[in-house]
C-alpha positions as CSV (number, residue, x, y, z in Angstrom):
1,M,-2.5,5.5,-19.4
2,A,0.2,3.4,-17.8
3,D,-0.2,2.3,-14.2
4,A,1.8,4.3,-11.7
5,T,3.5,1.1,-10.6
6,R,3.8,-2.4,-12.0
7,G,3.8,-3.8,-8.4
8,M,6.4,-4.7,-5.9
9,V,9.8,-6.2,-6.7
10,G,9.2,-9.9,-7.3
11,G,11.1,-13.1,-6.9
12,G,10.5,-13.1,-3.1
13,Y,12.4,-9.8,-2.7
14,Y,9.4,-7.8,-1.5
15,D,8.5,-10.6,1.0
16,A,12.0,-10.6,2.3
17,H,12.2,-6.8,2.8
18,S,8.8,-5.7,4.0
19,S,8.9,-6.1,7.7
20,F,7.3,-2.7,8.2
21,Q,4.3,-3.7,6.0
22,A,3.9,-6.8,8.1
23,D,4.0,-4.7,11.3
24,T,1.3,-2.4,10.0
25,A,-0.9,-5.3,9.0
26,A,-0.5,-6.7,12.6
27,S,-1.5,-3.2,14.0
28,V,-5.1,-3.6,12.8
29,A,-5.7,-7.0,14.4
30,A,-8.2,-5.7,16.8
31,L,-10.1,-3.9,14.0
32,L,-10.2,-7.1,12.0
33,Q,-12.1,-8.7,14.9
34,Q,-14.5,-5.8,14.9
35,A,-14.9,-6.1,11.2
36,V,-15.9,-9.7,11.3
37,A,-18.2,-9.1,14.2
38,A,-19.9,-6.2,12.3
39,L,-20.6,-8.1,9.0
40,T,-23.7,-9.9,8.1
41,M,-23.1,-13.6,7.6
42,P,-24.6,-15.1,4.4
43,A,-27.6,-17.3,5.1
44,D,-25.9,-20.3,3.4
45,G,-22.7,-19.8,5.4
46,E,-20.6,-19.5,2.2
47,V,-18.1,-16.6,2.7
48,T,-15.6,-15.0,0.4
49,V,-12.7,-12.8,1.6
50,A,-11.0,-10.5,-0.8
51,D,-7.3,-9.4,-0.3
52,Y,-6.9,-6.2,-2.4
53,G,-3.3,-5.5,-3.3
54,C,-1.9,-8.9,-2.1
55,S,1.6,-8.7,-3.7
56,E,3.5,-11.9,-3.0
57,G,1.2,-12.7,-0.1
58,R,3.6,-13.0,2.9
59,N,2.3,-10.0,4.8
60,S,-1.4,-10.6,4.1
61,M,-1.3,-14.3,4.8
62,A,-1.6,-13.7,8.6
63,T,-4.6,-11.4,8.1
64,V,-6.4,-13.8,5.8
65,T,-5.8,-16.7,8.2
66,A,-7.1,-14.7,11.1
67,A,-10.1,-13.6,9.1
68,L,-10.9,-17.2,8.2
69,H,-10.6,-18.3,11.9
70,L,-13.0,-15.5,13.0
71,L,-15.5,-16.3,10.2
72,S,-15.4,-20.0,11.0
73,A,-16.2,-19.1,14.6
74,R,-19.3,-17.2,13.3
75,G,-20.5,-20.3,11.5
76,A,-18.9,-20.0,8.0
77,Q,-19.3,-23.3,6.1
78,G,-17.6,-22.6,2.9
79,L,-14.4,-20.5,2.6
80,S,-13.1,-18.7,-0.5
81,V,-10.3,-16.1,-0.8
82,V,-9.8,-13.8,-3.7
83,H,-6.2,-12.6,-4.1
84,N,-6.1,-9.3,-6.1
85,D,-3.2,-7.4,-7.6
86,L,-2.0,-6.0,-10.9
87,P,-1.4,-8.5,-13.8
88,T,2.3,-7.7,-13.4
89,N,2.4,-8.9,-9.8
90,D,4.6,-11.9,-8.9
91,W,1.8,-14.5,-9.0
92,N,4.3,-17.4,-9.0
93,T,5.7,-16.4,-5.6
94,L,2.2,-16.0,-4.3
95,S,1.4,-19.5,-5.5
96,R,4.4,-20.9,-3.7
97,N,3.4,-19.0,-0.5
98,L,-0.1,-20.5,-0.7
99,S,1.5,-24.0,-0.9
100,S,3.8,-23.4,2.2
101,P,3.1,-24.8,5.7
102,G,2.3,-21.2,6.9
103,S,-0.5,-20.7,4.4
104,Y,-4.1,-20.6,5.4
105,L,-4.6,-23.5,3.1
106,A,-2.6,-25.7,5.4
107,K,-5.0,-24.8,8.2
108,Y,-8.2,-24.7,6.1
109,P,-7.6,-27.1,3.3
110,Q,-11.2,-26.9,2.3
111,A,-10.8,-23.2,1.4
112,R,-10.5,-22.1,-2.3
113,A,-7.8,-19.6,-3.4
114,L,-8.8,-17.5,-6.4
115,F,-6.7,-15.0,-8.3
116,A,-8.0,-11.6,-9.7
117,P,-5.2,-10.1,-11.7
118,R,-6.6,-6.6,-12.2
119,G,-6.1,-3.1,-10.8
120,F,-8.3,-2.4,-7.8
121,F,-9.5,1.0,-9.1
122,E,-12.1,-1.0,-11.0
123,Q,-14.2,-4.0,-10.2
124,V,-12.1,-7.2,-9.9
125,T,-14.8,-9.8,-9.1
126,T,-18.5,-10.4,-9.5
127,P,-21.1,-8.1,-7.9
128,A,-22.3,-8.7,-4.3
129,S,-19.8,-11.6,-3.9
130,I,-17.5,-10.4,-1.1
131,T,-18.3,-10.9,2.6
132,L,-15.1,-9.3,3.9
133,G,-12.6,-7.2,2.1
134,T,-9.1,-6.3,3.4
135,S,-6.3,-4.2,2.0
136,G,-3.0,-3.6,3.6
137,S,-0.3,-1.0,2.5
138,A,-1.8,-0.7,-1.0
139,A,-4.6,1.8,-1.3
140,H,-2.3,4.8,-0.9
141,W,-0.9,4.1,-4.4
142,L,-2.1,6.3,-7.3
143,S,-3.6,4.7,-10.4
144,R,-1.5,7.1,-12.6
145,Q,0.7,10.2,-12.5
146,P,-1.3,13.4,-12.0
147,P,-1.5,15.2,-15.3
148,D,0.5,18.4,-16.0
149,L,2.8,18.3,-13.1
150,D,5.7,20.8,-12.9
151,M,7.8,20.2,-9.7
152,P,11.4,20.1,-10.8
153,R,12.8,19.9,-7.2
154,S,10.1,18.0,-5.4
155,L,8.8,14.4,-5.3
156,Y,6.0,13.9,-2.7
157,R,3.0,15.3,-1.0
158,S,5.1,16.7,1.8
159,D,7.3,18.9,-0.3
160,A,5.2,19.7,-3.4
161,P,4.5,23.3,-4.2
162,P,0.9,24.3,-3.4
163,S,-0.3,24.4,-7.1
164,E,1.2,21.0,-7.8
165,L,0.0,19.6,-4.5
166,D,-3.6,20.4,-5.6
167,K,-3.1,18.2,-8.7
168,I,-1.7,15.3,-6.6
169,L,-4.5,15.5,-4.1
170,K,-7.1,15.7,-6.9
171,Q,-5.7,12.5,-8.4
172,A,-5.6,10.8,-5.0
173,G,-9.2,11.8,-4.3
174,D,-10.4,10.5,-7.6
175,D,-8.6,7.2,-7.1
176,W,-9.9,6.7,-3.6
177,L,-13.5,7.3,-4.8
178,S,-12.9,4.8,-7.7
179,F,-11.5,2.2,-5.2
180,L,-14.5,2.6,-2.8
181,T,-17.0,2.6,-5.6
182,A,-15.7,-0.6,-7.0
183,R,-15.8,-2.2,-3.5
184,T,-19.3,-1.0,-3.1
185,E,-20.3,-3.1,-6.1
186,E,-18.4,-6.2,-4.9
187,L,-19.5,-6.2,-1.2
188,Q,-22.5,-8.3,-0.2
189,P,-25.2,-6.4,1.7
190,G,-23.8,-6.2,5.2
191,G,-20.3,-7.0,4.0
192,V,-17.4,-5.1,5.5
193,L,-14.2,-3.6,4.0
194,L,-11.1,-2.9,6.2
195,V,-8.4,-0.8,4.5
196,Q,-5.0,0.1,6.0
197,M,-2.7,2.6,4.3
198,L,-0.3,5.5,5.0
199,G,-1.9,8.5,6.7
200,T,-1.4,12.2,7.2
201,D,-2.2,14.2,10.3
202,G,-3.8,17.3,8.9
203,S,-4.3,18.8,12.4
204,A,-0.6,19.0,13.1
205,S,1.5,22.1,12.3
206,P,3.3,21.5,10.1
207,V,1.2,18.8,8.6
208,R,2.6,15.4,9.5
209,V,2.9,13.1,6.4
210,S,3.9,9.5,6.7
211,A,7.3,8.6,5.2
212,A,8.2,12.3,4.6
213,G,11.7,11.7,5.9
214,L,12.3,8.8,3.5
215,L,10.9,10.7,0.5
216,K,13.2,13.6,1.4
217,L,16.1,11.2,1.0
218,M,14.8,9.8,-2.2
219,N,14.4,13.3,-3.6
220,E,17.9,14.2,-2.7
221,C,19.3,11.1,-4.3
222,A,17.3,11.6,-7.5
223,L,18.3,15.3,-7.7
224,Q,21.9,14.2,-7.6
225,L,21.3,12.2,-10.8
226,V,19.4,15.1,-12.3
227,D,22.1,17.7,-11.5
228,A,24.8,15.3,-12.8
229,G,22.9,15.2,-16.1
230,E,22.1,11.5,-15.7
231,L,18.3,12.1,-15.5
232,P,16.4,14.6,-17.7
233,Q,15.2,17.6,-15.8
234,D,11.9,17.7,-17.7
235,V,11.1,14.1,-16.9
236,Y,11.7,14.6,-13.2
237,A,9.5,17.7,-13.2
238,R,6.6,15.7,-14.5
239,Y,7.0,12.9,-11.9
240,C,5.8,12.5,-8.3
241,F,6.3,9.4,-6.3
242,P,2.8,8.0,-6.7
243,V,1.9,7.3,-3.0
244,V,-0.3,9.7,-1.2
245,P,-1.0,9.3,2.5
246,R,-4.5,10.6,3.3
247,T,-6.0,12.6,6.2
248,I,-9.0,11.3,8.1
249,E,-11.1,13.9,6.3
250,E,-9.9,12.8,2.9
251,A,-10.5,9.2,3.7
252,T,-14.0,9.7,4.9
253,A,-15.2,12.2,2.3
254,P,-16.6,9.7,-0.2
255,V,-18.3,7.7,2.5
256,T,-20.1,10.7,4.0
257,G,-20.6,12.2,0.5
258,V,-21.5,10.5,-2.8
259,L,-21.4,7.0,-1.3
260,A,-23.4,7.8,1.8
261,G,-26.4,5.8,0.7
262,K,-24.3,2.7,0.0
263,L,-21.6,2.6,2.6
264,E,-21.7,3.1,6.4
265,L,-18.5,4.4,8.1
266,L,-17.6,2.1,11.1
267,H,-14.1,3.4,11.8
268,C,-11.4,5.8,10.6
269,G,-8.3,6.6,12.7
270,L,-4.6,7.0,12.7
271,T,-2.1,4.8,14.6
272,E,1.7,5.2,14.9
273,V,3.6,2.1,13.8
274,P,7.4,2.3,14.6
275,S,10.0,1.5,12.0
276,P,11.5,-2.0,12.6
277,Y,14.7,-0.7,10.9
278,Q,15.0,2.2,13.3
279,L,14.2,-0.1,16.3
280,A,17.0,-2.4,15.2
281,L,19.4,0.5,14.9
282,D,18.5,1.7,18.4
283,K,19.1,-1.8,19.8
284,T,22.3,-2.8,18.0
285,G,23.9,0.4,16.9
286,D,24.8,-1.3,13.6
287,V,24.6,1.6,11.2
288,A,25.8,-0.5,8.2
289,A,23.0,-3.1,8.7
290,F,20.5,-0.3,9.2
291,A,21.4,1.4,6.0
292,K,21.3,-1.9,4.1
293,S,18.0,-3.0,5.4
294,Y,16.3,0.4,5.1
295,T,17.5,0.7,1.5
296,A,16.3,-2.8,0.6
297,F,12.9,-2.0,2.2
298,T,12.6,1.1,0.0
299,R,13.8,-0.7,-3.2
300,A,11.2,-3.5,-2.7
301,F,8.2,-1.1,-3.0
302,S,9.6,1.8,-5.0
303,E,11.8,0.4,-7.8
304,S,9.0,-0.4,-10.3
305,S,7.6,3.1,-10.3
306,L,11.0,4.9,-10.3
307,R,12.3,2.6,-13.1
308,D,9.3,3.2,-15.3
309,G,8.8,6.9,-14.4
310,L,12.4,8.0,-14.3
311,F,15.3,5.6,-14.7
312,R,14.4,4.3,-18.1
313,H,14.7,7.8,-19.4
314,G,18.3,8.2,-18.2
315,K,21.4,8.0,-20.3
316,A,22.8,4.9,-18.6
317,G,19.5,2.9,-18.7
318,G,17.2,1.6,-16.1
319,D,19.3,-1.1,-14.5
320,T,22.4,1.1,-14.0
321,L,20.5,4.1,-12.7
322,A,18.4,2.0,-10.3
323,D,21.6,0.5,-8.8
324,K,23.2,3.9,-8.6
325,F,20.2,5.5,-7.0
326,Y,19.9,2.9,-4.2
327,A,23.6,3.0,-3.7
328,L,23.4,6.7,-3.0
329,M,20.5,6.1,-0.6
330,Q,22.5,3.5,1.3
331,Q,25.6,5.7,1.5
332,A,23.5,8.7,2.8
333,L,21.9,6.5,5.5
334,A,25.2,5.1,6.6
335,E,26.6,8.7,6.9
336,R,23.5,10.2,8.5
337,P,21.4,7.4,10.0
338,R,19.2,9.8,12.1
339,D,18.3,12.2,9.3
340,Y,15.7,10.3,7.4
341,A,13.5,8.5,9.9
342,F,10.5,6.6,8.6
343,D,7.8,8.4,10.6
344,D,4.6,6.5,10.1
345,L,0.9,7.1,10.7
346,T,-1.1,4.1,9.7
347,L,-4.6,5.1,8.6
348,A,-7.3,2.4,9.0
349,V,-10.7,2.8,7.4
350,M,-13.6,0.4,8.0
351,V,-16.9,0.6,6.1
352,R,-20.0,-1.6,5.8
353,R,-22.2,-2.1,2.7
354,L,-25.7,-1.0,3.3
355,S,-28.6,-3.2,2.1
């Protein structure tokens, strides 16, 4: 079964157009301090940090650097960092980022940078080897398309028909359990995992789903291609955009359930993170710049999945349809800049490995 995404757009494009992801990473800075304070330091002082879903590394570099600073303050003697992502990730750009003046290697030249090119729904490193695990804006991705979908006019958790939503949530639940089970094997006794991802407020009425406004726009643009005969209707009906923001209850279920004897829940909560693109629009009023930056942000994380799941099946081919889709997005945002706000609830989960 093919992965739901091959990763983010490479060549530095994702790094250049992911200000929102950088802001969400910064939003859990206080939790990172709590995570390092809560973990058990190895007796020999040798610590290993794992960055799950690292992409090109720009956004996680600050988190890793802060983690190494905090661990050093607790007496860490040896520092290693495992950078994990799909084999199709842009590892060359990550390598260049690690060699830049802003890298943690510039501040901690004794640290070792290790690569683990494997999907994080399975084990990516040796058992009981990780002191601190972090993951930012990655764990909300699905491992695969949910089977047997039939939603010809929908794209996402927020607009899926009830019967199809059940299939999406089943896949998301299975994937989250797989992610946590793999981390349970990798964490040292007393090791801590801090995960940040898109969230959903299940207590709100209607349910508040992160990025619902953006996915509404993406659905409208894709349906324009379907209705024009440029994308096959049956292909679109079998596809959902493979990102699922979770509720607190969905995020904690494995920890309080099947993994209760192995993991201890330290924190689970939602935080609003404002869109930097909307803030810039409010400040400058520059609609054209807003439409361009918001579209580029979307393309950076979404093109791989849309290209493999949809665009390659179209008459004009993947490149042409991708360009047309994002042009439609940018046009709609320029015409109606207030209609598709990126409403975010960042979900942070912190767990500790029991002995």
